[in-house]
PDB file of N, CA, C and O in Angstrom, chain B, residues numbered from 101:
ATOM      1  N   UNK B 101     -69.166  38.091 -54.170  1.00  0.00           N
ATOM      2  CA  UNK B 101     -70.228  37.752 -55.091  1.00  0.00           C
ATOM      3  C   UNK B 101     -69.693  37.826 -56.514  1.00  0.00           C
ATOM      4  O   UNK B 101     -69.055  38.808 -56.896  1.00  0.00           O
ATOM      5  N   UNK B 102     -69.952  36.795 -57.287  1.00  0.00           N
ATOM      6  CA  UNK B 102     -69.453  36.728 -58.657  1.00  0.00           C
ATOM      7  C   UNK B 102     -70.248  37.666 -59.560  1.00  0.00           C
ATOM      8  O   UNK B 102     -71.466  37.788 -59.427  1.00  0.00           O
ATOM      9  N   UNK B 103     -69.557  38.315 -60.463  1.00  0.00           N
ATOM     10  CA  UNK B 103     -70.204  39.237 -61.406  1.00  0.00           C
ATOM     11  C   UNK B 103     -70.581  38.559 -62.711  1.00  0.00           C
ATOM     12  O   UNK B 103     -71.346  39.117 -63.497  1.00  0.00           O
ATOM     13  N   UNK B 104     -70.058  37.370 -62.953  1.00  0.00           N
ATOM     14  CA  UNK B 104     -70.326  36.663 -64.204  1.00  0.00           C
ATOM     15  C   UNK B 104     -70.714  35.223 -63.893  1.00  0.00           C
ATOM     16  O   UNK B 104     -70.331  34.663 -62.866  1.00  0.00           O
ATOM     17  N   UNK B 105     -71.468  34.651 -64.789  1.00  0.00           N
ATOM     18  CA  UNK B 105     -71.888  33.261 -64.605  1.00  0.00           C
ATOM     19  C   UNK B 105     -70.678  32.333 -64.585  1.00  0.00           C
ATOM     20  O   UNK B 105     -70.649  31.355 -63.840  1.00  0.00           O
ATOM     21  N   UNK B 106     -69.684  32.648 -65.408  1.00  0.00           N
ATOM     22  CA  UNK B 106     -68.492  31.791 -65.456  1.00  0.00           C
ATOM     23  C   UNK B 106     -67.713  31.861 -64.143  1.00  0.00           C
ATOM     24  O   UNK B 106     -67.150  30.860 -63.699  1.00  0.00           O
ATOM     25  N   UNK B 107     -67.680  33.045 -63.521  1.00  0.00           N
ATOM     26  CA  UNK B 107     -66.995  33.186 -62.232  1.00  0.00           C
ATOM     27  C   UNK B 107     -67.754  32.434 -61.141  1.00  0.00           C
ATOM     28  O   UNK B 107     -67.149  31.852 -60.240  1.00  0.00           O
ATOM     29  N   UNK B 108     -69.083  32.453 -61.230  1.00  0.00           N
ATOM     30  CA  UNK B 108     -69.901  31.722 -60.269  1.00  0.00           C
ATOM     31  C   UNK B 108     -69.673  30.217 -60.393  1.00  0.00           C
ATOM     32  O   UNK B 108     -69.534  29.510 -59.396  1.00  0.00           O
ATOM     33  N   UNK B 109     -69.639  29.749 -61.634  1.00  0.00           N
ATOM     34  CA  UNK B 109     -69.389  28.325 -61.877  1.00  0.00           C
ATOM     35  C   UNK B 109     -67.993  27.940 -61.387  1.00  0.00           C
ATOM     36  O   UNK B 109     -67.809  26.876 -60.796  1.00  0.00           O
ATOM     37  N   UNK B 110     -67.015  28.807 -61.633  1.00  0.00           N
ATOM     38  CA  UNK B 110     -65.640  28.546 -61.214  1.00  0.00           C
ATOM     39  C   UNK B 110     -65.564  28.416 -59.695  1.00  0.00           C
ATOM     40  O   UNK B 110     -64.855  27.554 -59.176  1.00  0.00           O
ATOM     41  N   UNK B 111     -66.291  29.270 -58.990  1.00  0.00           N
ATOM     42  CA  UNK B 111     -66.309  29.215 -57.526  1.00  0.00           C
ATOM     43  C   UNK B 111     -66.919  27.902 -57.040  1.00  0.00           C
ATOM     44  O   UNK B 111     -66.434  27.309 -56.076  1.00  0.00           O
ATOM     45  N   UNK B 112     -67.982  27.449 -57.708  1.00  0.00           N
ATOM     46  CA  UNK B 112     -68.596  26.173 -57.340  1.00  0.00           C
ATOM     47  C   UNK B 112     -67.633  25.017 -57.592  1.00  0.00           C
ATOM     48  O   UNK B 112     -67.509  24.119 -56.759  1.00  0.00           O
ATOM     49  N   UNK B 113     -66.952  25.037 -58.736  1.00  0.00           N
ATOM     50  CA  UNK B 113     -65.998  23.970 -59.058  1.00  0.00           C
ATOM     51  C   UNK B 113     -64.854  23.941 -58.048  1.00  0.00           C
ATOM     52  O   UNK B 113     -64.447  22.873 -57.590  1.00  0.00           O
ATOM     53  N   UNK B 114     -64.340  25.120 -57.705  1.00  0.00           N
ATOM     54  CA  UNK B 114     -63.230  25.183 -56.752  1.00  0.00           C
ATOM     55  C   UNK B 114     -63.632  24.644 -55.388  1.00  0.00           C
ATOM     56  O   UNK B 114     -62.856  23.944 -54.739  1.00  0.00           O
ATOM     57  N   UNK B 115     -64.840  24.968 -54.956  1.00  0.00           N
ATOM     58  CA  UNK B 115     -65.316  24.479 -53.661  1.00  0.00           C
ATOM     59  C   UNK B 115     -65.437  22.958 -53.668  1.00  0.00           C
ATOM     60  O   UNK B 115     -65.061  22.296 -52.701  1.00  0.00           O
ATOM     61  N   UNK B 116     -65.958  22.412 -54.748  1.00  0.00           N
ATOM     62  CA  UNK B 116     -66.122  20.962 -54.855  1.00  0.00           C
ATOM     63  C   UNK B 116     -64.762  20.272 -54.886  1.00  0.00           C
ATOM     64  O   UNK B 116     -64.567  19.254 -54.221  1.00  0.00           O
ATOM     65  N   UNK B 117     -63.835  20.813 -55.643  1.00  0.00           N
ATOM     66  CA  UNK B 117     -62.494  20.221 -55.735  1.00  0.00           C
ATOM     67  C   UNK B 117     -61.747  20.320 -54.419  1.00  0.00           C
ATOM     68  O   UNK B 117     -61.012  19.405 -54.045  1.00  0.00           O
ATOM     69  N   UNK B 118     -61.935  21.438 -53.710  1.00  0.00           N
ATOM     70  CA  UNK B 118     -61.259  21.607 -52.425  1.00  0.00           C
ATOM     71  C   UNK B 118     -61.723  20.533 -51.435  1.00  0.00           C
ATOM     72  O   UNK B 118     -60.905  19.953 -50.721  1.00  0.00           O
ATOM     73  N   UNK B 119     -63.020  20.271 -51.390  1.00  0.00           N
ATOM     74  CA  UNK B 119     -63.534  19.213 -50.520  1.00  0.00           C
ATOM     75  C   UNK B 119     -62.983  17.844 -50.914  1.00  0.00           C
ATOM     76  O   UNK B 119     -62.594  17.051 -50.057  1.00  0.00           O
ATOM     77  N   UNK B 120     -62.955  17.583 -52.204  1.00  0.00           N
ATOM     78  CA  UNK B 120     -62.446  16.319 -52.730  1.00  0.00           C
ATOM     79  C   UNK B 120     -60.981  16.133 -52.352  1.00  0.00           C
ATOM     80  O   UNK B 120     -60.584  15.063 -51.891  1.00  0.00           O
ATOM     81  N   UNK B 121     -60.178  17.181 -52.549  1.00  0.00           N
ATOM     82  CA  UNK B 121     -58.753  17.104 -52.239  1.00  0.00           C
ATOM     83  C   UNK B 121     -58.523  16.955 -50.743  1.00  0.00           C
ATOM     84  O   UNK B 121     -57.650  16.193 -50.328  1.00  0.00           O
ATOM     85  N   UNK B 122     -59.295  17.673 -49.919  1.00  0.00           N
ATOM     86  CA  UNK B 122     -59.136  17.575 -48.469  1.00  0.00           C
ATOM     87  C   UNK B 122     -59.425  16.167 -47.986  1.00  0.00           C
ATOM     88  O   UNK B 122     -58.747  15.670 -47.087  1.00  0.00           O
ATOM     89  N   UNK B 123     -60.426  15.515 -48.572  1.00  0.00           N
ATOM     90  CA  UNK B 123     -60.761  14.146 -48.188  1.00  0.00           C
ATOM     91  C   UNK B 123     -59.576  13.214 -48.440  1.00  0.00           C
ATOM     92  O   UNK B 123     -59.203  12.438 -47.560  1.00  0.00           O
ATOM     93  N   UNK B 124     -58.987  13.282 -49.623  1.00  0.00           N
ATOM     94  CA  UNK B 124     -57.892  12.374 -49.964  1.00  0.00           C
ATOM     95  C   UNK B 124     -56.619  12.690 -49.188  1.00  0.00           C
ATOM     96  O   UNK B 124     -55.877  11.776 -48.827  1.00  0.00           O
ATOM     97  N   UNK B 125     -56.355  13.963 -48.927  1.00  0.00           N
ATOM     98  CA  UNK B 125     -55.177  14.315 -48.129  1.00  0.00           C
ATOM     99  C   UNK B 125     -55.345  13.809 -46.700  1.00  0.00           C
ATOM    100  O   UNK B 125     -54.405  13.271 -46.115  1.00  0.00           O
ATOM    101  N   UNK B 126     -56.543  13.980 -46.137  1.00  0.00           N
ATOM    102  CA  UNK B 126     -56.788  13.542 -44.766  1.00  0.00           C
ATOM    103  C   UNK B 126     -56.710  12.020 -44.646  1.00  0.00           C
ATOM    104  O   UNK B 126     -56.169  11.496 -43.673  1.00  0.00           O
ATOM    105  N   UNK B 127     -57.254  11.314 -45.643  1.00  0.00           N
ATOM    106  CA  UNK B 127     -57.200   9.863 -45.639  1.00  0.00           C
ATOM    107  C   UNK B 127     -55.753   9.374 -45.684  1.00  0.00           C
ATOM    108  O   UNK B 127     -55.377   8.447 -44.966  1.00  0.00           O
ATOM    109  N   UNK B 128     -54.954  10.005 -46.532  1.00  0.00           N
ATOM    110  CA  UNK B 128     -53.541   9.633 -46.644  1.00  0.00           C
ATOM    111  C   UNK B 128     -52.805   9.943 -45.343  1.00  0.00           C
ATOM    112  O   UNK B 128     -51.989   9.145 -44.883  1.00  0.00           O
ATOM    113  N   UNK B 129     -53.094  11.102 -44.752  1.00  0.00           N
ATOM    114  CA  UNK B 129     -52.440  11.483 -43.505  1.00  0.00           C
ATOM    115  C   UNK B 129     -52.770  10.489 -42.396  1.00  0.00           C
ATOM    116  O   UNK B 129     -51.896  10.131 -41.607  1.00  0.00           O
ATOM    117  N   UNK B 130     -54.029  10.040 -42.329  1.00  0.00           N
ATOM    118  CA  UNK B 130     -54.416   9.054 -41.321  1.00  0.00           C
ATOM    119  C   UNK B 130     -53.709   7.720 -41.555  1.00  0.00           C
ATOM    120  O   UNK B 130     -53.325   7.046 -40.599  1.00  0.00           O
ATOM    121  N   UNK B 131     -53.535   7.337 -42.817  1.00  0.00           N
ATOM    122  CA  UNK B 131     -52.830   6.090 -43.126  1.00  0.00           C
ATOM    123  C   UNK B 131     -51.363   6.180 -42.698  1.00  0.00           C
ATOM    124  O   UNK B 131     -50.798   5.216 -42.182  1.00  0.00           O
ATOM    125  N   UNK B 132     -50.758   7.340 -42.917  1.00  0.00           N
ATOM    126  CA  UNK B 132     -49.356   7.532 -42.520  1.00  0.00           C
ATOM    127  C   UNK B 132     -49.229   7.457 -41.003  1.00  0.00           C
ATOM    128  O   UNK B 132     -48.292   6.853 -40.481  1.00  0.00           O
ATOM    129  N   UNK B 133     -50.187   8.080 -40.290  1.00  0.00           N
ATOM    130  CA  UNK B 133     -50.168   8.014 -38.827  1.00  0.00           C
ATOM    131  C   UNK B 133     -50.331   6.580 -38.343  1.00  0.00           C
ATOM    132  O   UNK B 133     -49.684   6.173 -37.379  1.00  0.00           O
ATOM    133  N   UNK B 134     -51.191   5.814 -39.005  1.00  0.00           N
ATOM    134  CA  UNK B 134     -51.375   4.407 -38.632  1.00  0.00           C
ATOM    135  C   UNK B 134     -50.079   3.630 -38.820  1.00  0.00           C
ATOM    136  O   UNK B 134     -49.725   2.793 -37.989  1.00  0.00           O
ATOM    137  N   UNK B 135     -49.376   3.906 -39.907  1.00  0.00           N
ATOM    138  CA  UNK B 135     -48.093   3.238 -40.158  1.00  0.00           C
ATOM    139  C   UNK B 135     -47.081   3.609 -39.082  1.00  0.00           C
ATOM    140  O   UNK B 135     -46.374   2.742 -38.567  1.00  0.00           O
ATOM    141  N   UNK B 136     -47.007   4.894 -38.742  1.00  0.00           N
ATOM    142  CA  UNK B 136     -46.024   5.350 -37.760  1.00  0.00           C
ATOM    143  C   UNK B 136     -46.342   4.846 -36.357  1.00  0.00           C
ATOM    144  O   UNK B 136     -45.446   4.758 -35.517  1.00  0.00           O
ATOM    145  N   UNK B 137     -47.602   4.513 -36.092  1.00  0.00           N
ATOM    146  CA  UNK B 137     -47.972   3.971 -34.781  1.00  0.00           C
ATOM    147  C   UNK B 137     -47.810   2.453 -34.712  1.00  0.00           C
ATOM    148  O   UNK B 137     -47.979   1.857 -33.649  1.00  0.00           O
ATOM    149  N   UNK B 138     -47.482   1.829 -35.842  1.00  0.00           N
ATOM    150  CA  UNK B 138     -47.302   0.384 -35.882  1.00  0.00           C
ATOM    151  C   UNK B 138     -45.922   0.024 -35.357  1.00  0.00           C
ATOM    152  O   UNK B 138     -44.926   0.653 -35.714  1.00  0.00           O
ATOM    153  N   UNK B 139     -45.872  -0.995 -34.506  1.00  0.00           N
ATOM    154  CA  UNK B 139     -44.584  -1.470 -34.010  1.00  0.00           C
ATOM    155  C   UNK B 139     -44.232  -2.834 -34.593  1.00  0.00           C
ATOM    156  O   UNK B 139     -43.131  -3.338 -34.375  1.00  0.00           O
ATOM    157  N   UNK B 140     -45.162  -3.432 -35.332  1.00  0.00           N
ATOM    158  CA  UNK B 140     -44.941  -4.734 -35.953  1.00  0.00           C
ATOM    159  C   UNK B 140     -44.381  -4.538 -37.355  1.00  0.00           C
ATOM    160  O   UNK B 140     -45.022  -3.914 -38.201  1.00  0.00           O
ATOM    161  N   UNK B 141     -43.197  -5.063 -37.600  1.00  0.00           N
ATOM    162  CA  UNK B 141     -42.536  -4.825 -38.880  1.00  0.00           C
ATOM    163  C   UNK B 141     -43.290  -5.452 -40.046  1.00  0.00           C
ATOM    164  O   UNK B 141     -43.387  -4.837 -41.107  1.00  0.00           O
ATOM    165  N   UNK B 142     -43.827  -6.657 -39.879  1.00  0.00           N
ATOM    166  CA  UNK B 142     -44.521  -7.311 -40.994  1.00  0.00           C
ATOM    167  C   UNK B 142     -45.777  -6.535 -41.388  1.00  0.00           C
ATOM    168  O   UNK B 142     -46.099  -6.440 -42.573  1.00  0.00           O
ATOM    169  N   UNK B 143     -46.488  -5.979 -40.404  1.00  0.00           N
ATOM    170  CA  UNK B 143     -47.669  -5.168 -40.706  1.00  0.00           C
ATOM    171  C   UNK B 143     -47.270  -3.872 -41.410  1.00  0.00           C
ATOM    172  O   UNK B 143     -47.942  -3.430 -42.342  1.00  0.00           O
ATOM    173  N   UNK B 144     -46.177  -3.273 -40.959  1.00  0.00           N
ATOM    174  CA  UNK B 144     -45.707  -2.031 -41.565  1.00  0.00           C
ATOM    175  C   UNK B 144     -45.256  -2.259 -43.005  1.00  0.00           C
ATOM    176  O   UNK B 144     -45.525  -1.438 -43.882  1.00  0.00           O
ATOM    177  N   UNK B 145     -44.573  -3.370 -43.246  1.00  0.00           N
ATOM    178  CA  UNK B 145     -44.117  -3.690 -44.606  1.00  0.00           C
ATOM    179  C   UNK B 145     -45.311  -3.921 -45.525  1.00  0.00           C
ATOM    180  O   UNK B 145     -45.264  -3.580 -46.707  1.00  0.00           O
ATOM    181  N   UNK B 146     -46.383  -4.501 -44.982  1.00  0.00           N
ATOM    182  CA  UNK B 146     -47.581  -4.730 -45.787  1.00  0.00           C
ATOM    183  C   UNK B 146     -48.297  -3.416 -46.113  1.00  0.00           C
ATOM    184  O   UNK B 146     -48.851  -3.264 -47.201  1.00  0.00           O
ATOM    185  N   UNK B 147     -48.284  -2.472 -45.174  1.00  0.00           N
ATOM    186  CA  UNK B 147     -48.952  -1.186 -45.388  1.00  0.00           C
ATOM    187  C   UNK B 147     -48.189  -0.271 -46.332  1.00  0.00           C
ATOM    188  O   UNK B 147     -48.792   0.539 -47.035  1.00  0.00           O
ATOM    189  N   UNK B 148     -46.872  -0.393 -46.353  1.00  0.00           N
ATOM    190  CA  UNK B 148     -46.024   0.566 -47.064  1.00  0.00           C
ATOM    191  C   UNK B 148     -46.382   0.758 -48.534  1.00  0.00           C
ATOM    192  O   UNK B 148     -46.520   1.906 -48.958  1.00  0.00           O
ATOM    193  N   UNK B 149     -46.541  -0.298 -49.341  1.00  0.00           N
ATOM    194  CA  UNK B 149     -46.849  -0.065 -50.767  1.00  0.00           C
ATOM    195  C   UNK B 149     -48.187   0.638 -50.983  1.00  0.00           C
ATOM    196  O   UNK B 149     -48.325   1.430 -51.915  1.00  0.00           O
ATOM    197  N   UNK B 150     -49.172   0.357 -50.131  1.00  0.00           N
ATOM    198  CA  UNK B 150     -50.474   0.997 -50.269  1.00  0.00           C
ATOM    199  C   UNK B 150     -50.370   2.499 -49.992  1.00  0.00           C
ATOM    200  O   UNK B 150     -50.966   3.313 -50.697  1.00  0.00           O
ATOM    201  N   UNK B 151     -49.607   2.851 -48.960  1.00  0.00           N
ATOM    202  CA  UNK B 151     -49.456   4.261 -48.619  1.00  0.00           C
ATOM    203  C   UNK B 151     -48.595   4.968 -49.666  1.00  0.00           C
ATOM    204  O   UNK B 151     -48.858   6.121 -50.007  1.00  0.00           O
ATOM    205  N   UNK B 152     -47.576   4.290 -50.175  1.00  0.00           N
ATOM    206  CA  UNK B 152     -46.775   4.860 -51.265  1.00  0.00           C
ATOM    207  C   UNK B 152     -47.669   5.212 -52.445  1.00  0.00           C
ATOM    208  O   UNK B 152     -47.530   6.287 -53.030  1.00  0.00           O
ATOM    209  N   UNK B 153     -48.583   4.318 -52.798  1.00  0.00           N
ATOM    210  CA  UNK B 153     -49.484   4.556 -53.931  1.00  0.00           C
ATOM    211  C   UNK B 153     -50.366   5.767 -53.669  1.00  0.00           C
ATOM    212  O   UNK B 153     -50.589   6.581 -54.565  1.00  0.00           O
ATOM    213  N   UNK B 154     -50.872   5.892 -52.439  1.00  0.00           N
ATOM    214  CA  UNK B 154     -51.722   7.036 -52.093  1.00  0.00           C
ATOM    215  C   UNK B 154     -50.951   8.343 -52.239  1.00  0.00           C
ATOM    216  O   UNK B 154     -51.455   9.309 -52.811  1.00  0.00           O
ATOM    217  N   UNK B 155     -49.730   8.365 -51.720  1.00  0.00           N
ATOM    218  CA  UNK B 155     -48.913   9.576 -51.767  1.00  0.00           C
ATOM    219  C   UNK B 155     -48.556   9.917 -53.213  1.00  0.00           C
ATOM    220  O   UNK B 155     -48.597  11.082 -53.608  1.00  0.00           O
ATOM    221  N   UNK B 156     -48.206   8.899 -54.000  1.00  0.00           N
ATOM    222  CA  UNK B 156     -47.862   9.139 -55.398  1.00  0.00           C
ATOM    223  C   UNK B 156     -49.036   9.704 -56.192  1.00  0.00           C
ATOM    224  O   UNK B 156     -48.848  10.562 -57.055  1.00  0.00           O
ATOM    225  N   UNK B 157     -50.245   9.228 -55.903  1.00  0.00           N
ATOM    226  CA  UNK B 157     -51.431   9.739 -56.603  1.00  0.00           C
ATOM    227  C   UNK B 157     -51.678  11.198 -56.251  1.00  0.00           C
ATOM    228  O   UNK B 157     -52.044  11.994 -57.116  1.00  0.00           O
ATOM    229  N   UNK B 158     -51.480  11.554 -54.984  1.00  0.00           N
ATOM    230  CA  UNK B 158     -51.654  12.949 -54.591  1.00  0.00           C
ATOM    231  C   UNK B 158     -50.642  13.847 -55.297  1.00  0.00           C
ATOM    232  O   UNK B 158     -50.978  14.950 -55.730  1.00  0.00           O
ATOM    233  N   UNK B 159     -49.406  13.374 -55.411  1.00  0.00           N
ATOM    234  CA  UNK B 159     -48.377  14.161 -56.079  1.00  0.00           C
ATOM    235  C   UNK B 159     -48.653  14.266 -57.572  1.00  0.00           C
ATOM    236  O   UNK B 159     -48.437  15.318 -58.173  1.00  0.00           O
ATOM    237  N   UNK B 160     -49.125  13.186 -58.169  1.00  0.00           N
ATOM    238  CA  UNK B 160     -49.404  13.179 -59.608  1.00  0.00           C
ATOM    239  C   UNK B 160     -50.499  14.185 -59.966  1.00  0.00           C
ATOM    240  O   UNK B 160     -50.456  14.820 -61.020  1.00  0.00           O
ATOM    241  N   UNK B 161     -51.492  14.320 -59.060  1.00  0.00           N
ATOM    242  CA  UNK B 161     -52.604  15.246 -59.311  1.00  0.00           C
ATOM    243  C   UNK B 161     -52.333  16.644 -58.764  1.00  0.00           C
ATOM    244  O   UNK B 161     -53.238  17.478 -58.726  1.00  0.00           O
ATOM    245  N   UNK B 162     -51.093  16.911 -58.340  1.00  0.00           N
ATOM    246  CA  UNK B 162     -50.675  18.215 -57.811  1.00  0.00           C
ATOM    247  C   UNK B 162     -51.468  18.637 -56.572  1.00  0.00           C
ATOM    248  O   UNK B 162     -51.666  19.828 -56.335  1.00  0.00           O
ATOM    249  N   UNK B 163     -51.916  17.673 -55.796  1.00  0.00           N
ATOM    250  CA  UNK B 163     -52.576  17.991 -54.538  1.00  0.00           C
ATOM    251  C   UNK B 163     -51.507  18.268 -53.483  1.00  0.00           C
ATOM    252  O   UNK B 163     -51.667  19.157 -52.647  1.00  0.00           O
ATOM    253  N   UNK B 164     -50.419  17.504 -53.529  1.00  0.00           N
ATOM    254  CA  UNK B 164     -49.237  17.819 -52.729  1.00  0.00           C
ATOM    255  C   UNK B 164     -48.056  17.928 -53.685  1.00  0.00           C
ATOM    256  O   UNK B 164     -48.103  17.399 -54.795  1.00  0.00           O
ATOM    257  N   UNK B 165     -47.013  18.603 -53.263  1.00  0.00           N
ATOM    258  CA  UNK B 165     -45.833  18.790 -54.103  1.00  0.00           C
ATOM    259  C   UNK B 165     -45.051  17.484 -54.216  1.00  0.00           C
ATOM    260  O   UNK B 165     -45.046  16.674 -53.289  1.00  0.00           O
ATOM    261  N   UNK B 166     -44.403  17.288 -55.336  1.00  0.00           N
ATOM    262  CA  UNK B 166     -43.671  16.032 -55.550  1.00  0.00           C
ATOM    263  C   UNK B 166     -42.526  15.864 -54.556  1.00  0.00           C
ATOM    264  O   UNK B 166     -42.198  14.737 -54.185  1.00  0.00           O
ATOM    265  N   UNK B 167     -41.908  16.969 -54.115  1.00  0.00           N
ATOM    266  CA  UNK B 167     -40.832  16.861 -53.131  1.00  0.00           C
ATOM    267  C   UNK B 167     -41.386  16.468 -51.763  1.00  0.00           C
ATOM    268  O   UNK B 167     -40.741  15.722 -51.026  1.00  0.00           O
ATOM    269  N   UNK B 168     -42.567  16.959 -51.422  1.00  0.00           N
ATOM    270  CA  UNK B 168     -43.204  16.552 -50.168  1.00  0.00           C
ATOM    271  C   UNK B 168     -43.514  15.068 -50.202  1.00  0.00           C
ATOM    272  O   UNK B 168     -43.334  14.365 -49.207  1.00  0.00           O
ATOM    273  N   UNK B 169     -43.983  14.588 -51.358  1.00  0.00           N
ATOM    274  CA  UNK B 169     -44.271  13.158 -51.499  1.00  0.00           C
ATOM    275  C   UNK B 169     -42.993  12.343 -51.293  1.00  0.00           C
ATOM    276  O   UNK B 169     -43.003  11.324 -50.603  1.00  0.00           O
ATOM    277  N   UNK B 170     -41.905  12.798 -51.893  1.00  0.00           N
ATOM    278  CA  UNK B 170     -40.631  12.091 -51.757  1.00  0.00           C
ATOM    279  C   UNK B 170     -40.162  12.091 -50.307  1.00  0.00           C
ATOM    280  O   UNK B 170     -39.656  11.081 -49.818  1.00  0.00           O
ATOM    281  N   UNK B 171     -40.330  13.231 -49.609  1.00  0.00           N
ATOM    282  CA  UNK B 171     -39.920  13.312 -48.212  1.00  0.00           C
ATOM    283  C   UNK B 171     -40.763  12.395 -47.330  1.00  0.00           C
ATOM    284  O   UNK B 171     -40.239  11.742 -46.427  1.00  0.00           O
ATOM    285  N   UNK B 172     -42.063  12.347 -47.590  1.00  0.00           N
ATOM    286  CA  UNK B 172     -42.935  11.456 -46.822  1.00  0.00           C
ATOM    287  C   UNK B 172     -42.543   9.999 -47.027  1.00  0.00           C
ATOM    288  O   UNK B 172     -42.445   9.235 -46.067  1.00  0.00           O
ATOM    289  N   UNK B 173     -42.320   9.620 -48.273  1.00  0.00           N
ATOM    290  CA  UNK B 173     -41.968   8.240 -48.581  1.00  0.00           C
ATOM    291  C   UNK B 173     -40.628   7.867 -47.950  1.00  0.00           C
ATOM    292  O   UNK B 173     -40.464   6.764 -47.428  1.00  0.00           O
ATOM    293  N   UNK B 174     -39.682   8.786 -48.005  1.00  0.00           N
ATOM    294  CA  UNK B 174     -38.371   8.536 -47.418  1.00  0.00           C
ATOM    295  C   UNK B 174     -38.480   8.340 -45.904  1.00  0.00           C
ATOM    296  O   UNK B 174     -37.876   7.426 -45.343  1.00  0.00           O
ATOM    297  N   UNK B 175     -39.251   9.203 -45.257  1.00  0.00           N
ATOM    298  CA  UNK B 175     -39.416   9.098 -43.810  1.00  0.00           C
ATOM    299  C   UNK B 175     -40.086   7.799 -43.401  1.00  0.00           C
ATOM    300  O   UNK B 175     -39.715   7.188 -42.399  1.00  0.00           O
ATOM    301  N   UNK B 176     -41.078   7.377 -44.186  1.00  0.00           N
ATOM    302  CA  UNK B 176     -41.752   6.109 -43.874  1.00  0.00           C
ATOM    303  C   UNK B 176     -40.804   4.934 -44.062  1.00  0.00           C
ATOM    304  O   UNK B 176     -40.817   3.992 -43.269  1.00  0.00           O
ATOM    305  N   UNK B 177     -39.987   4.982 -45.102  1.00  0.00           N
ATOM    306  CA  UNK B 177     -39.040   3.896 -45.356  1.00  0.00           C
ATOM    307  C   UNK B 177     -38.021   3.801 -44.227  1.00  0.00           C
ATOM    308  O   UNK B 177     -37.680   2.704 -43.784  1.00  0.00           O
ATOM    309  N   UNK B 178     -37.534   4.950 -43.760  1.00  0.00           N
ATOM    310  CA  UNK B 178     -36.580   4.962 -42.649  1.00  0.00           C
ATOM    311  C   UNK B 178     -37.218   4.349 -41.405  1.00  0.00           C
ATOM    312  O   UNK B 178     -36.587   3.559 -40.703  1.00  0.00           O
ATOM    313  N   UNK B 179     -38.477   4.718 -41.133  1.00  0.00           N
ATOM    314  CA  UNK B 179     -39.159   4.195 -39.959  1.00  0.00           C
ATOM    315  C   UNK B 179     -39.340   2.683 -40.035  1.00  0.00           C
ATOM    316  O   UNK B 179     -39.084   1.974 -39.061  1.00  0.00           O
ATOM    317  N   UNK B 180     -39.783   2.188 -41.194  1.00  0.00           N
ATOM    318  CA  UNK B 180     -40.019   0.756 -41.341  1.00  0.00           C
ATOM    319  C   UNK B 180     -38.700  -0.020 -41.266  1.00  0.00           C
ATOM    320  O   UNK B 180     -38.656  -1.104 -40.684  1.00  0.00           O
ATOM    321  N   UNK B 181     -37.643   0.518 -41.840  1.00  0.00           N
ATOM    322  CA  UNK B 181     -36.356  -0.173 -41.810  1.00  0.00           C
ATOM    323  C   UNK B 181     -35.771  -0.227 -40.395  1.00  0.00           C
ATOM    324  O   UNK B 181     -35.008  -1.142 -40.084  1.00  0.00           O
ATOM    325  N   UNK B 182     -36.112   0.730 -39.540  1.00  0.00           N
ATOM    326  CA  UNK B 182     -35.599   0.726 -38.172  1.00  0.00           C
ATOM    327  C   UNK B 182     -36.361  -0.223 -37.249  1.00  0.00           C
ATOM    328  O   UNK B 182     -35.878  -0.564 -36.169  1.00  0.00           O
ATOM    329  N   UNK B 183     -37.555  -0.649 -37.675  1.00  0.00           N
ATOM    330  CA  UNK B 183     -38.330  -1.574 -36.844  1.00  0.00           C
ATOM    331  C   UNK B 183     -37.589  -2.909 -36.705  1.00  0.00           C
ATOM    332  O   UNK B 183     -36.964  -3.397 -37.646  1.00  0.00           O
ATOM    333  N   UNK B 184     -37.679  -3.474 -35.513  1.00  0.00           N
ATOM    334  CA  UNK B 184     -36.971  -4.746 -35.287  1.00  0.00           C
ATOM    335  C   UNK B 184     -37.856  -5.917 -35.631  1.00  0.00           C
ATOM    336  O   UNK B 184     -37.436  -7.067 -35.505  1.00  0.00           O
TER     337      UNK B 184
END
């Protein structure tokens, strides 16, 4: 229980931001899974820039670490390049 009005407000803000961040992380994770389940190279190449943008936005807003974003992007690029 918060002892000050400012602490109470801070708790409300944190809860709202946590929900907001979880939504965008989950959406990005589902997009990455969709890409990894794709076996068609042309579809994967079309999806790649959109998913890159999603990951970059998460890293820019410090929702995920910039190194994690780089690792995700690298892994997706390797997967798409290996598709026949």
